[in-house]
Biopython code that builds the backbone (N, CA, C, O; Angstrom):
import numpy as np
from Bio.PDB.StructureBuilder import StructureBuilder

atoms = [
    (1, "MET", "N", (107.711, 90.388, 58.345)),
    (1, "MET", "CA", (108.391, 89.016, 57.033)),
    (1, "MET", "C", (108.702, 88.997, 55.928)),
    (1, "MET", "O", (109.199, 87.927, 55.576)),
    (2, "ARG", "N", (108.632, 89.680, 55.256)),
    (2, "ARG", "CA", (109.107, 89.820, 53.711)),
    (2, "ARG", "C", (109.872, 90.996, 53.727)),
    (2, "ARG", "O", (109.970, 91.573, 52.644)),
    (3, "GLN", "N", (110.553, 91.590, 54.894)),
    (3, "GLN", "CA", (112.462, 92.485, 54.705)),
    (3, "GLN", "C", (113.028, 90.772, 55.462)),
    (3, "GLN", "O", (114.006, 90.047, 55.279)),
    (4, "ARG", "N", (112.414, 90.741, 55.903)),
    (4, "ARG", "CA", (113.774, 89.318, 56.374)),
    (4, "ARG", "C", (113.390, 88.705, 54.478)),
    (4, "ARG", "O", (114.350, 88.670, 53.708)),
    (5, "LEU", "N", (112.529, 88.449, 54.159)),
    (5, "LEU", "CA", (112.884, 88.002, 53.177)),
    (5, "LEU", "C", (114.110, 88.212, 51.746)),
    (5, "LEU", "O", (114.758, 87.623, 50.881)),
    (6, "LEU", "N", (113.822, 89.354, 52.270)),
    (6, "LEU", "CA", (114.778, 90.788, 51.404)),
    (6, "LEU", "C", (115.754, 90.988, 51.681)),
    (6, "LEU", "O", (116.612, 91.255, 50.840)),
    (7, "TYR", "N", (116.063, 90.920, 53.316)),
    (7, "TYR", "CA", (117.766, 90.061, 53.383)),
    (7, "TYR", "C", (117.928, 88.870, 53.115)),
    (7, "TYR", "O", (118.846, 88.668, 52.320)),
    (8, "ALA", "N", (117.113, 87.535, 53.654)),
    (8, "ALA", "CA", (117.848, 87.148, 52.483)),
    (8, "ALA", "C", (118.158, 86.852, 51.023)),
    (8, "ALA", "O", (118.732, 85.900, 50.494)),
    (9, "LEU", "N", (117.567, 88.029, 50.502)),
    (9, "LEU", "CA", (118.041, 87.623, 49.242)),
    (9, "LEU", "C", (119.210, 88.478, 48.516)),
    (9, "LEU", "O", (119.798, 88.349, 47.442)),
    (10, "ALA", "N", (119.299, 89.564, 49.754)),
    (10, "ALA", "CA", (120.493, 90.227, 49.407)),
    (10, "ALA", "C", (121.179, 88.506, 49.944)),
    (10, "ALA", "O", (120.636, 87.442, 49.648)),
    (11, "ALA", "N", (121.777, 88.571, 50.329)),
    (11, "ALA", "CA", (122.819, 87.156, 50.514)),
    (11, "ALA", "C", (122.649, 86.816, 48.422)),
    (11, "ALA", "O", (123.313, 85.791, 48.274)),
    (12, "ALA", "N", (122.345, 87.045, 47.644)),
    (12, "ALA", "CA", (122.609, 85.837, 46.696)),
    (12, "ALA", "C", (123.652, 86.199, 46.164)),
    (12, "ALA", "O", (124.634, 85.556, 45.793)),
    (13, "PRO", "N", (123.367, 87.459, 46.131)),
    (13, "PRO", "CA", (125.405, 87.956, 44.919)),
    (13, "PRO", "C", (125.992, 87.982, 46.087)),
    (13, "PRO", "O", (125.989, 89.203, 46.244)),
    (14, "GLY", "N", (126.547, 87.521, 47.129)),
    (14, "GLY", "CA", (127.564, 87.258, 48.361)),
    (14, "GLY", "C", (127.355, 85.559, 47.803)),
    (14, "GLY", "O", (128.302, 85.119, 47.151)),
    (15, "ILE", "N", (126.443, 84.839, 47.984)),
    (15, "ILE", "CA", (126.322, 84.133, 48.093)),
    (15, "ILE", "C", (127.247, 83.222, 46.213)),
    (15, "ILE", "O", (127.855, 82.186, 45.946)),
    (16, "ALA", "N", (126.721, 84.599, 45.379)),
    (16, "ALA", "CA", (127.024, 83.969, 43.876)),
    (16, "ALA", "C", (128.471, 83.999, 43.578)),
    (16, "ALA", "O", (129.104, 83.060, 43.094)),
    (17, "LEU", "N", (129.195, 85.779, 44.086)),
    (17, "LEU", "CA", (130.423, 85.686, 44.622)),
    (17, "LEU", "C", (131.436, 84.973, 45.676)),
    (17, "LEU", "O", (132.599, 85.266, 45.954)),
    (18, "PHE", "N", (130.450, 83.758, 46.252)),
    (18, "PHE", "CA", (131.476, 83.603, 47.102)),
    (18, "PHE", "C", (131.577, 82.268, 46.017)),
    (18, "PHE", "O", (132.761, 82.249, 45.678)),
    (19, "PHE", "N", (131.059, 81.462, 45.520)),
    (19, "PHE", "CA", (130.579, 80.148, 44.491)),
    (19, "PHE", "C", (132.043, 80.944, 43.216)),
    (19, "PHE", "O", (133.001, 80.229, 43.511)),
    (20, "GLY", "N", (132.221, 81.289, 42.834)),
    (20, "GLY", "CA", (132.221, 82.767, 41.879)),
    (20, "GLY", "C", (133.520, 81.722, 42.061)),
    (20, "GLY", "O", (134.070, 80.760, 41.525)),
    (21, "ALA", "N", (133.626, 82.873, 43.534)),
    (21, "ALA", "CA", (135.488, 82.752, 43.144)),
    (21, "ALA", "C", (136.138, 81.876, 43.799)),
    (21, "ALA", "O", (137.327, 82.053, 43.535)),
    (22, "ALA", "N", (135.979, 80.790, 44.708)),
    (22, "ALA", "CA", (135.919, 78.895, 45.435)),
    (22, "ALA", "C", (136.806, 78.902, 43.479)),
    (22, "ALA", "O", (137.980, 78.948, 43.111)),
    (23, "LEU", "N", (135.257, 78.818, 42.608)),
    (23, "LEU", "CA", (135.678, 77.711, 41.452)),
    (23, "LEU", "C", (136.914, 78.363, 40.666)),
    (23, "LEU", "O", (137.900, 77.645, 40.504)),
    (24, "LEU", "N", (136.924, 79.090, 40.389)),
    (24, "LEU", "CA", (137.732, 80.576, 39.965)),
    (24, "LEU", "C", (139.495, 80.318, 41.341)),
    (24, "LEU", "O", (140.252, 81.257, 41.585)),
    (25, "GLY", "N", (139.581, 79.636, 41.631)),
    (25, "GLY", "CA", (140.295, 80.080, 42.604)),
    (25, "GLY", "C", (141.165, 78.885, 42.578)),
    (25, "GLY", "O", (142.392, 78.974, 42.571)),
    (26, "ALA", "N", (140.304, 77.397, 42.558)),
    (26, "ALA", "CA", (140.771, 76.405, 42.388)),
    (26, "ALA", "C", (141.173, 76.044, 40.496)),
    (26, "ALA", "O", (142.274, 75.577, 40.203)),
    (27, "TRP", "N", (140.506, 76.236, 39.811)),
    (27, "TRP", "CA", (141.521, 76.661, 38.845)),
    (27, "TRP", "C", (142.210, 77.056, 38.802)),
    (27, "TRP", "O", (142.664, 76.760, 37.697)),
    (28, "ALA", "N", (143.102, 77.930, 39.451)),
    (28, "ALA", "CA", (143.999, 79.111, 38.969)),
    (28, "ALA", "C", (144.988, 78.187, 39.878)),
    (28, "ALA", "O", (146.159, 78.414, 39.576)),
    (29, "ASP", "N", (144.785, 76.776, 41.363)),
    (29, "ASP", "CA", (145.891, 76.742, 42.143)),
    (29, "ASP", "C", (145.862, 75.858, 40.691)),
    (29, "ASP", "O", (146.942, 76.242, 40.242)),
    (30, "ASP", "N", (145.310, 74.888, 39.624)),
    (30, "ASP", "CA", (145.441, 73.593, 39.149)),
    (30, "ASP", "C", (146.295, 74.180, 38.141)),
    (30, "ASP", "O", (147.392, 73.668, 37.918)),
    (31, "HIS", "N", (145.821, 75.422, 37.375)),
    (31, "HIS", "CA", (146.664, 75.767, 36.416)),
    (31, "HIS", "C", (148.096, 76.766, 37.151)),
    (31, "HIS", "O", (148.271, 77.854, 36.602)),
    (32, "ARG", "N", (148.672, 76.553, 37.852)),
    (32, "ARG", "CA", (149.659, 77.364, 38.626)),
    (32, "ARG", "C", (149.482, 79.590, 38.479)),
    (32, "ARG", "O", (150.260, 80.485, 38.147)),
    (33, "HIS", "N", (148.413, 79.550, 38.825)),
    (33, "HIS", "CA", (148.051, 81.619, 38.196)),
    (33, "HIS", "C", (147.814, 82.283, 39.929)),
    (33, "HIS", "O", (146.793, 82.744, 40.440)),
    (34, "ILE", "N", (149.723, 82.025, 40.731)),
    (34, "ILE", "CA", (149.003, 82.148, 42.119)),
    (34, "ILE", "C", (148.389, 83.590, 42.150)),
    (34, "ILE", "O", (147.503, 83.756, 42.989)),
    (35, "TRP", "N", (148.878, 85.127, 41.012)),
    (35, "TRP", "CA", (148.238, 86.232, 42.279)),
    (35, "TRP", "C", (146.422, 85.300, 41.341)),
    (35, "TRP", "O", (146.133, 84.363, 42.085)),
    (36, "LEU", "N", (145.603, 85.345, 40.392)),
    (36, "LEU", "CA", (145.329, 84.808, 40.513)),
    (36, "LEU", "C", (143.706, 83.920, 41.813)),
    (36, "LEU", "O", (142.483, 83.928, 41.955)),
    (37, "SER", "N", (144.793, 83.411, 42.312)),
    (37, "SER", "CA", (144.811, 82.314, 43.067)),
    (37, "SER", "C", (144.086, 83.561, 44.723)),
    (37, "SER", "O", (143.038, 83.765, 45.334)),
    (38, "ARG", "N", (145.369, 83.971, 44.712)),
    (38, "ARG", "CA", (145.608, 84.894, 45.574)),
    (38, "ARG", "C", (144.281, 86.731, 45.476)),
    (38, "ARG", "O", (144.013, 87.652, 46.247)),
    (39, "ALA", "N", (143.940, 86.386, 44.276)),
    (39, "ALA", "CA", (142.597, 87.109, 44.980)),
    (39, "ALA", "C", (141.187, 86.554, 44.722)),
    (39, "ALA", "O", (140.065, 87.032, 44.889)),
    (40, "CYS", "N", (141.669, 85.298, 44.226)),
    (40, "CYS", "CA", (140.027, 84.871, 44.188)),
    (40, "CYS", "C", (140.389, 84.695, 46.758)),
    (40, "CYS", "O", (139.916, 84.880, 47.879)),
    (41, "ILE", "N", (140.837, 84.513, 46.441)),
    (41, "ILE", "CA", (140.630, 83.790, 48.733)),
    (41, "ILE", "C", (140.406, 86.393, 48.737)),
    (41, "ILE", "O", (140.615, 87.046, 49.759)),
    (42, "MET", "N", (140.326, 86.519, 48.470)),
    (42, "MET", "CA", (139.563, 87.825, 48.471)),
    (42, "MET", "C", (138.491, 87.911, 48.583)),
    (42, "MET", "O", (137.693, 88.382, 49.393)),
    (43, "GLY", "N", (138.481, 87.291, 47.480)),
    (43, "GLY", "CA", (136.555, 86.723, 46.776)),
    (43, "GLY", "C", (135.964, 86.447, 47.364)),
    (43, "GLY", "O", (135.080, 87.142, 47.865)),
    (44, "VAL", "N", (136.281, 84.777, 47.670)),
    (44, "VAL", "CA", (135.830, 84.496, 48.597)),
    (44, "VAL", "C", (135.411, 84.843, 50.372)),
    (44, "VAL", "O", (134.360, 84.454, 50.882)),
    (45, "SER", "N", (136.160, 85.402, 50.893)),
    (45, "SER", "CA", (136.789, 85.870, 52.031)),
    (45, "SER", "C", (135.424, 87.625, 52.234)),
    (45, "SER", "O", (134.891, 87.777, 53.333)),
    (46, "VAL", "N", (135.200, 88.358, 51.415)),
    (46, "VAL", "CA", (134.386, 89.115, 50.484)),
    (46, "VAL", "C", (132.403, 88.403, 50.944)),
    (46, "VAL", "O", (131.428, 88.765, 51.603)),
    (47, "GLY", "N", (132.893, 87.079, 49.923)),
    (47, "GLY", "CA", (131.688, 86.769, 49.485)),
    (47, "GLY", "C", (131.090, 86.792, 50.889)),
    (47, "GLY", "O", (130.343, 87.643, 51.370)),
    (48, "LEU", "N", (131.554, 85.726, 51.424)),
    (48, "LEU", "CA", (131.603, 85.413, 52.977)),
    (48, "LEU", "C", (130.957, 86.875, 54.173)),
    (48, "LEU", "O", (130.029, 86.851, 54.981)),
    (49, "VAL", "N", (131.544, 87.562, 53.951)),
    (49, "VAL", "CA", (131.253, 88.602, 54.825)),
    (49, "VAL", "C", (129.320, 89.512, 54.755)),
    (49, "VAL", "O", (128.509, 89.881, 55.605)),
    (50, "VAL", "N", (129.410, 89.502, 52.622)),
    (50, "VAL", "CA", (127.965, 90.119, 52.440)),
    (50, "VAL", "C", (127.521, 88.749, 52.864)),
    (50, "VAL", "O", (127.324, 88.886, 54.071)),
    (51, "VAL", "N", (127.238, 87.432, 52.528)),
    (51, "VAL", "CA", (126.341, 86.591, 52.655)),
    (51, "VAL", "C", (126.236, 86.699, 55.114)),
    (51, "VAL", "O", (125.230, 86.753, 55.821)),
    (52, "GLY", "N", (127.243, 86.687, 55.392)),
    (52, "GLY", "CA", (127.469, 86.414, 56.469)),
    (52, "GLY", "C", (125.533, 87.720, 57.589)),
    (52, "GLY", "O", (124.432, 87.710, 58.139)),
    (53, "GLY", "N", (126.635, 88.421, 57.120)),
    (53, "GLY", "CA", (125.443, 90.132, 57.772)),
    (53, "GLY", "C", (124.090, 90.037, 56.844)),
    (53, "GLY", "O", (123.128, 90.551, 57.415)),
    (54, "SER", "N", (123.705, 89.347, 55.178)),
    (54, "SER", "CA", (122.924, 89.918, 55.277)),
    (54, "SER", "C", (122.300, 88.833, 55.802)),
    (54, "SER", "O", (121.480, 89.451, 56.481)),
    (55, "ILE", "N", (122.021, 87.517, 56.041)),
    (55, "ILE", "CA", (121.843, 86.867, 57.459)),
    (55, "ILE", "C", (121.755, 87.271, 59.032)),
    (55, "ILE", "O", (120.964, 87.127, 59.965)),
    (56, "LEU", "N", (122.479, 87.607, 58.891)),
    (56, "LEU", "CA", (122.793, 88.109, 59.986)),
    (56, "LEU", "C", (121.904, 89.074, 60.644)),
    (56, "LEU", "O", (121.486, 88.992, 61.799)),
    (57, "LEU", "N", (121.667, 89.963, 59.817)),
    (57, "LEU", "CA", (120.171, 91.506, 59.601)),
    (57, "LEU", "C", (119.184, 90.708, 59.146)),
    (57, "LEU", "O", (118.185, 91.260, 58.684)),
    (58, "ALA", "N", (119.256, 89.218, 59.182)),
    (58, "ALA", "CA", (117.965, 88.611, 58.751)),
    (58, "ALA", "C", (117.046, 87.936, 59.240)),
    (58, "ALA", "O", (115.858, 87.828, 58.937)),
    (59, "ILE", "N", (117.918, 87.303, 60.334)),
    (59, "ILE", "CA", (117.293, 86.337, 61.540)),
    (59, "ILE", "C", (118.469, 88.135, 62.941)),
    (59, "ILE", "O", (119.693, 88.162, 63.062)),
    (60, "THR", "N", (118.091, 88.539, 63.202)),
    (60, "THR", "CA", (118.058, 89.295, 64.152)),
    (60, "THR", "C", (116.890, 90.209, 64.296)),
    (60, "THR", "O", (116.517, 90.978, 63.409)),
    (61, "PRO", "N", (116.231, 90.054, 65.690)),
    (61, "PRO", "CA", (115.224, 90.622, 66.096)),
    (61, "PRO", "C", (115.277, 92.324, 65.851)),
    (61, "PRO", "O", (116.256, 93.030, 65.612)),
    (62, "ARG", "N", (114.254, 92.586, 65.960)),
    (62, "ARG", "CA", (114.089, 94.224, 65.057)),
    (62, "ARG", "C", (114.453, 94.818, 66.249)),
    (62, "ARG", "O", (115.244, 95.757, 66.152)),
    (63, "ALA", "N", (114.142, 94.561, 67.147)),
    (63, "ALA", "CA", (114.059, 95.730, 68.808)),
    (63, "ALA", "C", (115.869, 95.819, 68.238)),
    (63, "ALA", "O", (116.432, 96.914, 68.212)),
    (64, "TRP", "N", (116.493, 94.717, 67.880)),
    (64, "TRP", "CA", (118.192, 94.032, 68.290)),
    (64, "TRP", "C", (118.318, 95.196, 67.095)),
    (64, "TRP", "O", (119.387, 95.807, 67.100)),
    (65, "ARG", "N", (117.531, 95.497, 66.268)),
    (65, "ARG", "CA", (118.573, 96.482, 64.643)),
    (65, "ARG", "C", (117.984, 97.662, 64.964)),
    (65, "ARG", "O", (118.595, 98.501, 64.304)),
    (66, "ARG", "N", (116.976, 98.311, 65.730)),
    (66, "ARG", "CA", (116.808, 99.608, 66.298)),
    (66, "ARG", "C", (117.523, 99.752, 66.492)),
    (66, "ARG", "O", (118.188, 100.606, 65.905)),
    (67, "PHE", "N", (118.303, 98.515, 68.188)),
    (67, "PHE", "CA", (119.213, 99.363, 69.425)),
    (67, "PHE", "C", (121.076, 99.449, 68.559)),
    (67, "PHE", "O", (122.151, 99.713, 69.099)),
    (68, "VAL", "N", (120.778, 99.115, 67.136)),
    (68, "VAL", "CA", (122.181, 98.717, 66.566)),
    (68, "VAL", "C", (122.322, 99.142, 65.875)),
    (68, "VAL", "O", (123.451, 99.080, 65.390)),
    (69, "PHE", "N", (121.238, 99.987, 65.197)),
    (69, "PHE", "CA", (121.185, 100.796, 63.825)),
    (69, "PHE", "C", (120.166, 102.097, 64.468)),
    (69, "PHE", "O", (119.034, 101.860, 64.046)),
    (70, "PRO", "N", (120.152, 102.967, 65.054)),
    (70, "PRO", "CA", (119.062, 103.669, 66.183)),
    (70, "PRO", "C", (118.653, 104.645, 64.468)),
    (70, "PRO", "O", (119.491, 104.605, 63.568)),
    (71, "ARG", "N", (117.685, 105.215, 64.327)),
    (71, "ARG", "CA", (117.337, 106.383, 63.767)),
    (71, "ARG", "C", (117.519, 108.255, 63.687)),
    (71, "ARG", "O", (117.003, 108.913, 64.591)),
    (72, "TRP", "N", (118.061, 108.767, 62.873)),
    (72, "TRP", "CA", (118.641, 109.968, 63.393)),
    (72, "TRP", "C", (117.573, 110.629, 63.363)),
    (72, "TRP", "O", (116.550, 110.230, 62.806)),
    (73, "PRO", "N", (117.737, 112.146, 64.194)),
    (73, "PRO", "CA", (116.945, 112.577, 64.268)),
    (73, "PRO", "C", (116.412, 113.435, 63.201)),
    (73, "PRO", "O", (115.223, 113.717, 63.350)),
    (74, "GLU", "N", (116.977, 113.912, 62.185)),
    (74, "GLU", "CA", (116.664, 114.241, 60.739)),
    (74, "GLU", "C", (116.549, 112.941, 59.574)),
    (74, "GLU", "O", (116.833, 113.090, 58.386)),
    (75, "GLY", "N", (116.291, 112.241, 59.906)),
    (75, "GLY", "CA", (115.421, 111.315, 58.511)),
    (75, "GLY", "C", (116.763, 110.438, 58.846)),
    (75, "GLY", "O", (117.589, 110.405, 59.758)),
    (76, "GLN", "N", (116.548, 109.791, 57.696)),
    (76, "GLN", "CA", (118.130, 109.361, 57.052)),
    (76, "GLN", "C", (119.158, 109.630, 56.650)),
    (76, "GLN", "O", (120.335, 109.377, 56.907)),
    (77, "ASP", "N", (118.300, 110.491, 55.596)),
    (77, "ASP", "CA", (119.800, 111.290, 54.964)),
    (77, "ASP", "C", (119.369, 112.634, 55.305)),
    (77, "ASP", "O", (118.995, 113.484, 54.497)),
    (78, "GLY", "N", (119.458, 112.769, 56.656)),
    (78, "GLY", "CA", (119.936, 114.288, 57.858)),
    (78, "GLY", "C", (121.294, 114.686, 57.116)),
    (78, "GLY", "O", (121.565, 115.554, 56.286)),
    (79, "LEU", "N", (122.089, 113.622, 57.804)),
    (79, "LEU", "CA", (123.170, 114.023, 57.216)),
    (79, "LEU", "C", (123.575, 114.578, 55.760)),
    (79, "LEU", "O", (124.277, 115.479, 55.300)),
    (80, "PHE", "N", (123.044, 113.914, 55.458)),
    (80, "PHE", "CA", (123.583, 114.606, 53.983)),
    (80, "PHE", "C", (123.155, 115.660, 53.097)),
    (80, "PHE", "O", (123.508, 116.101, 52.004)),
    (81, "ASP", "N", (121.936, 116.000, 54.280)),
    (81, "ASP", "CA", (121.762, 117.477, 53.993)),
    (81, "ASP", "C", (121.242, 118.916, 54.537)),
    (81, "ASP", "O", (120.453, 119.850, 54.396)),
    (82, "ARG", "N", (122.316, 118.347, 55.270)),
    (82, "ARG", "CA", (123.332, 119.535, 56.607)),
    (82, "ARG", "C", (123.414, 119.924, 55.962)),
    (82, "ARG", "O", (123.687, 119.350, 54.908)),
    (83, "ARG", "N", (123.155, 121.939, 56.103)),
    (83, "ARG", "CA", (124.081, 122.675, 55.484)),
    (83, "ARG", "C", (124.687, 123.645, 56.170)),
    (83, "ARG", "O", (124.042, 124.382, 56.916)),
    (84, "MET", "N", (125.883, 123.749, 56.013)),
    (84, "MET", "CA", (127.133, 124.603, 57.150)),
    (84, "MET", "C", (127.103, 125.933, 56.601)),
    (84, "MET", "O", (127.005, 126.022, 55.377)),
    (85, "LYS", "N", (127.154, 126.713, 57.115)),
    (85, "LYS", "CA", (127.847, 128.336, 57.663)),
    (85, "LYS", "C", (129.799, 128.077, 57.477)),
    (85, "LYS", "O", (130.628, 127.702, 58.306)),
    (86, "LEU", "N", (129.931, 128.446, 56.146)),
    (86, "LEU", "CA", (131.131, 128.312, 56.382)),
    (86, "LEU", "C", (131.889, 130.120, 56.955)),
    (86, "LEU", "O", (131.484, 131.128, 56.376)),
    (87, "PRO", "N", (132.630, 130.196, 57.749)),
    (87, "PRO", "CA", (133.486, 131.613, 58.234)),
    (87, "PRO", "C", (134.457, 132.621, 57.081)),
    (87, "PRO", "O", (135.431, 132.637, 56.328)),
    (88, "ASP", "N", (133.469, 133.292, 57.568)),
    (88, "ASP", "CA", (134.028, 134.898, 56.807)),
    (88, "ASP", "C", (135.354, 134.231, 56.253)),
    (88, "ASP", "O", (135.362, 134.300, 55.024)),
    (89, "ASP", "N", (136.358, 133.673, 56.713)),
    (89, "ASP", "CA", (137.509, 134.128, 56.747)),
    (89, "ASP", "C", (137.917, 132.937, 55.845)),
    (89, "ASP", "O", (139.103, 132.692, 56.065)),
    (90, "TRP", "N", (137.401, 132.107, 54.923)),
    (90, "TRP", "CA", (137.328, 131.434, 54.202)),
    (90, "TRP", "C", (137.884, 130.695, 53.747)),
    (90, "TRP", "O", (138.102, 129.483, 53.731)),
    (91, "ARG", "N", (138.365, 132.443, 52.933)),
    (91, "ARG", "CA", (139.449, 132.414, 51.671)),
    (91, "ARG", "C", (140.478, 133.366, 51.419)),
    (91, "ARG", "O", (140.787, 134.298, 50.677)),
    (92, "ARG", "N", (140.953, 132.525, 52.625)),
    (92, "ARG", "CA", (142.312, 133.608, 53.187)),
    (92, "ARG", "C", (143.600, 132.035, 53.081)),
    (92, "ARG", "O", (144.785, 132.187, 53.376)),
]
sb = StructureBuilder()
sb.init_structure("model")
sb.init_model(0)
sb.init_chain("A")
sb.init_seg("    ")
for serial, (resi, resn, name, xyz) in enumerate(atoms, 1):
    if name == "N":
        sb.init_residue(resn, " ", resi, " ")
    sb.init_atom(name, np.array(xyz, "f"), 0.0, 1.0, " ", f" {name:<3s}", serial, name[0])
structure = sb.get_structure()
């Protein structure tokens, strides 16, 4: 329950971005600022993606999330902690 609430709260910045970009885009259309209006269209679409993704993660069952986002065998940070040995002739 708490995890779903956190996902829903994560949608709040997306909602703010969506409505802020929509209001600014409406103002830009009225004052004929074409470049700002087009940038606001991008802001609205990014806001929708953030809101949609957060709400989708909030309503999907935990079993589905485990299937879509499986844990790495080494843990969450295993990809970044992995050390690679360079070949002996790497300075050529």
